[in-house]
N, C-alpha and C positions, 0 to 999 in steps of 0.2 A: 349281729348286725342286720338291720332291716334293709331290705331292697326298696329303693324309692323309684316309683314310676314317674318319668318325666311328664309334665303337663304343659300344653301349648295353647293358651287362651286365644280363641279367635282364629286359630289355624284352620284353613279350609283344604280338604283333600282335593287333589287335582282331578281332572277328567280322565277316565280310562274306561276301557271296555269292560262291561260286566255281563257279558253274554251268557256266562255260566248260570246266571239266575233265570229261571223260566219266565219268558214274556218280557224281559228287560233287555234293551239293546245297549244303549250307552247314555251316560249322563253323569252329573255330579253327585257324589255322595253327600250326606248331610254334613254341615259344619260340626266340628268336634263337640262343642257344647260344654267343655270343661268350665268355661267361664260362668255358667249358670248352675253347675253342680255344686253342692256344699263342699267346703274344705274338709280335710281329714279330721280336724277337731270336732266337727259336727257329728261325724260317724262315731267318734269316741264317746261323745255324750249319750248318744242313743244306745250304744252297746252297754255302757256302764249303767244306764237306767234299767235296761232289761235284765241285767245281772245283779241288780240291787237286792239286798236282803229281803225287802218287802215283797219281791216277786218270787222268792224262794224256789228258784229253778223252773218256774213257769210250767209246772206239771198240768196236764189236762184235767179239768174238773176240780181245780183247787182255787182258793182265793188269789194266789199268786198268778195263776194262769189267766184269771179274769182281769186282774190289773194290767197284765201285759196286753190283752186284747183291747182294753180301754185306751192304753197308751197309743197303740197303733191307730185306732179310730180317731183319737185326738189329732195325730199328725196328718192323717188323711184329710181331716176337716181343715186344718191349717194350710194344707197344700191347695185347697180349693177343689177337692174331688167331690163328685156327686155320690151320695150313698147308693150302694148297689146290693145291699143285703135284703132282708125281709122287712116288709111293712115300712119302707121308706127309711130304714136305718142302715148303718154300716155293718150290721151283724147278721149272721145266719147261724142259728142254734141247731145243734144236732146231738143225738145220744151217743154215749160211749160205754161200751162194755168190754173191757180189756183187763189183763192181769195187773197192769199198773194203774189203772184209772177206771172209775165207774161214775156215771152221772151224765151231766150235759156240759158241753163246751161250745165254742163259737168260732166260725170263720169271720174274718174282717175283710170287707169288700168295698172298694171305691172305684168309681168310673171317671175316666177323662174322655169326654166325647170328642170325636174327630170332626172334620169338616168335609163337605163334598159328597160325591156319589159313593165313596167307599166307607163312610162313617158307620154304616150298619155292621160292617165286619169288625171283629174284635180281636186284638192281641191281648194275651194274658201274661203278666209278669208277676211272679209269686215267690214267697219265702215263708216257711213255717215259723211261727213264733214260739211254739211250745218246746219244752225240754224235759228232763228226767226228774226234776225236783230233788228229792233226797236219794235218788238211786232207783232201785227197782230191778226187774228182771232184765232190762236192756243194758244196765250198767256193766262196765268192764272193771270197775274198781274192786279191789280185794282187801282194802284197808278198812278202817273204822267207818261207820256210817257218816256221810258227809254230804254237804250241799253240792249239787252239780250245776254250776252257773250257766253253762252253755253259751259261752261268748262266741266261739266259732260256730257252734251248732245250736241254734242258728241265729243268734243275735246279729252276727255279721251279715247274714243274708237279709234280715229285716232292716238293718241300718242302710244297706245298699238299696233296698226297695224304697225306703222313705226318701233317700236322696234322689232317686229317679222320679218319684212322685212330684217333688218340688221342681226338678229341672224340666220335666216334660210338661208340667202345668205352665211353665214359663214360656213354652212355645206352642201352646194349645191351638193357636190360630193357624199354625203351620203343620198340623197333623192331618192326615187323611183318614186312616182307620182309627177307631177308638181303642183305648187301652184300659183294660181292667186290672187294677192292682189288688192282688189277693194275698192275704196272710193267713195261712191255713192253721187250724188247730188240730191237735192229736195226730200229728205226723209220726211221732215216736211210737204211737200205738198201732201203727200199720198203715199210715197214709189215710187215716179215716176222714179228715176234713176235706181233702181234695176229692176223695172218692164220693163223699156225700154230696158235694157241690155238683159233680158230674152227673150224679143220679137225680139231683134236685136243683138244676141250674137256675140262678136268678136272672140269667140272660139266655135266650134260646141257644142251645148248643150248636145248632147249625151255623150260627154267626161267628163262632170261635174258630180262628184260622191258624193260630200259632201260640206257643208257650215258651217263655224264657223263665227257667226255674233257678233261683239263687239259693244254694244250700251249701254251707261251709265255704265261705269265700274270705276267711280271715287270716289265712297263712300263705300269702303270695310269696313264692320262692323263685321268681323269675319266669314262671309259666302259669297261664290260666288254662285249666283243663275244660274242654267242651264236650260233654258226653251226649250221646244220642243225636249228634248233628246230622248224621246220614239219614235221619227220618225225613228230612226236607231236601228235595232235589236241588243241587247246586250249592247248598249251604257250606259243605266242607271246603269248597274252593273259595267261596266268597268271604267266609268269616275271618280268616287270617288277615285279609286285606282291609276289612272294616276295622279290625282291632288295632292296627298299627298306631303307636309304637309298641303296644303290649304284645308279647309273644303268646300265641294261642296254640295249644296242642289239641288238635281235633281227634277225639277218640272214636267218633262214629257210633259205636255201640253204647247202649245204656246199660249201666251196671245195677239198675234197680236202686232200692234203698232210699228213694225220695219221691216227692209228689209227681214228678214228670212221668213216672212209670204209669200212673193211672191215665194220664192224657195219651200216652203212646198206645195203651190198650184200646182207646177210642179212635185210634188212627188220626190223632191230631199232631202235626209236626211239632217237635219240641227240641229244645237244647237245654242242657243242664250245665251251668257254670259252677265250678268248685275248684278248690286249690289243693286237694289231695288229703290223704289220711295222715295222721300223726299220733304221737303217743298219748296225747291228752284226750283223744276222742272218747266220749261217753265216760269221762271220769271227772272228779273234782278239780283236776288240773286245767280244765278249759275255762280260763279266767281272762278278763279284759287286758291285763298286762301282757299277755302273750299274743295279742292280736296286732296285725300290721294294718294300721288305719290308712296309711298312704296307699297300701295295696288295695284296700276296699275302694278308695277314691278312684284309683285307676281302673278297677273292674267296673265301677259304676259308669265310667266313661265309655267302656266297650259296650256295655248293655244299652246305654243311651243311644249310641250310634246305630246299633243293630235295630233297636225298636223304632227309631226314626226312619231308618231305611225301609223296614217292613211296613211302616205306616204309610209311606209314600209310594212304594213300588206299584206299578200298574197292575200286576197280577198277585193274587194271594199265594202264599207258600204252598207247594205241592207235596203231598204225602208220597214217599218213595217206598213202594212195597218191596223193591229189590234191595233197598238199603239195609244196613245192619242196625239201624237206630232203634228198632223195636225189640231187639234181643235182650233178654233179661238173664240174670245169673241162673245157671242150672240149679235145679233142686235135687236134694238127695232124700232117699227114703230112710226113715228111722233115725237113730242118733247120728249126728253130723260129726265128721272127723275134723280135726284141726292140726295144722302144722305149726302155727304160732308165728306167722309173718304178717307184716303190713306191706301192701303192694305200693310200688312206685307207678302210679297210673300214667305218668308221662312216657313210659316205655310202652309204645303201642304195638310193635311187632318185634320178632326176633327172640322172644322169651318172656318170662315173668321175672321182673326185677324186684328185688327185695329192698324196701325202703327202711325197714326196721325189723329186728328179731326180738321177740318178747322174751323176757327173762324167765328161765325155767321151762321154756317151751320145748317141744320135740325138735324144732329147728335149731335152737341153741345147743341142746344136748348132742345133736348130730354134727355140729361144727359149722353150720351155715352162718353167713355174715351179711351185714348191710352191704348192698351193692352187688351181691351175687346175682347172676342171671340164670334162672332155672330154665333149661332147654329140654329136659326130659324128666318125666315124673311117673314112677311105677310102670315103666315100659312104654309110656305114651309120649310122643313129641309135643313140646309146648312152644307155641308161637306167640302167645299172648295171655292176658289175664283169664279170659274165658276158657281157653284150653287147659290152663292150670286148674281152675275151679272144677271143670268137668272131670279131669283126671283125679282130683282129690276126692270129689263126691262119689266116685265109682268105688272108693275104698271104705273101710269101716274103722271106727276107733279101735285101737289096739293092734292093728295090722302094721307090719314093717314094710316100708317102701324104699326103693332105691331112687336116688335123686341125682341127676347130673346137672352141674352148673358150670358156667364160664366165669372164671375169676382171674383177672390179670392176663387174659389171653390164653389161659390154660383150661382144659376141660377136666373137672374133678368130679368124683363120685362119692356120695355119702349115703348112709342108711339111717332112716328115722322111724321111730315107732309112733304112730299117730295118736293124739289125745282125743278126748271127746270135747266138742265145741260147746261153749255156754249156750243155753237156750235163748232164742230171740223170737218174740211174738211174730207169727206169720212169716218167719224166715226172712224178715227185712233187716236192713242195716248191717249186712255182712260185708263191711268194708275191710275187715281183717280176717285173714284165713291162716 
């Protein structure tokens, strides 16, 4: 059963105090804007086109990947965006040397210019268009060689990006700051496209004030997760109010694994919208028929309101060095251990909640189940995802660990022998541990 997000054309949010945002006192938030966002069926068409056999999984440096970049540029042009790539084009080419791809690929960049004294400042909204093609070292698939369509990862984010391009272009005369729409290439090879742009920006980097990254927004299950939100002062308090009626879980921390991490390393305030891990991640099961298109439409509404607010706010977003938004997943030295669980990212504090247990994994063999809340791992207390990963990466494959969980109000103890995690280029995309 799909969860449908209510949409309210023309509804205007009332006046209320927004003092939590630096430099802003009180005033109206932007109109919701759903009436100019595309309907759910339009997002479906974009996702299906990106997942078509002709694009063959959109691997970087392949003909399918090039077709996907062409498709995004076409839609940017139809939305009326100004080319913001190299040489007056929508493209920025860059080299790729990775285990899964070698050659050249492209970022796709389009600019919507704002009006007034803040137009030189730029908001970036991004989504990577590439995926895994027929698999490769990042795939979690253990069956026969098969096409990885990448509907959720990240055709869903690209579709949301294209919907935002159309909607924001429709209110271009009411924007203050400019908006750069970026669809990155080679994210799956280690965030190479966004990293290249930050090192070779087509817009002066000092003008970039904020990033909204859309990666895996195709499985809305009642909550939109907002990672890295604490990188901007006041955003964790403001975002849930802007998002209404959509429920937002503000994670604060960034868990890496996507392009926003490169922006955080440059101390650019960022937020990562995503809908959580699931069993089809990086497998051939990530197909359009499993995507919630009404959910994408609702998430586009949240992003629209946030971007319009940021465009019109008197002051630019402020980087918060005391925030936890710049924290990345801890790294381990040598072979990485694996318990074999998928995290429920909506559980922010109080433990590490298991969203799914992989078949044949150490977690399954030990007796762990979906919904278990890990509160202690190998003698270390666990208050959240990063505590769990830090405790896990302090161990080695083959070691036996004691795990305490809360299940049905009872504290239970299990023992598991850790496996060796599959290799991931650059240590990225560790959404499953």
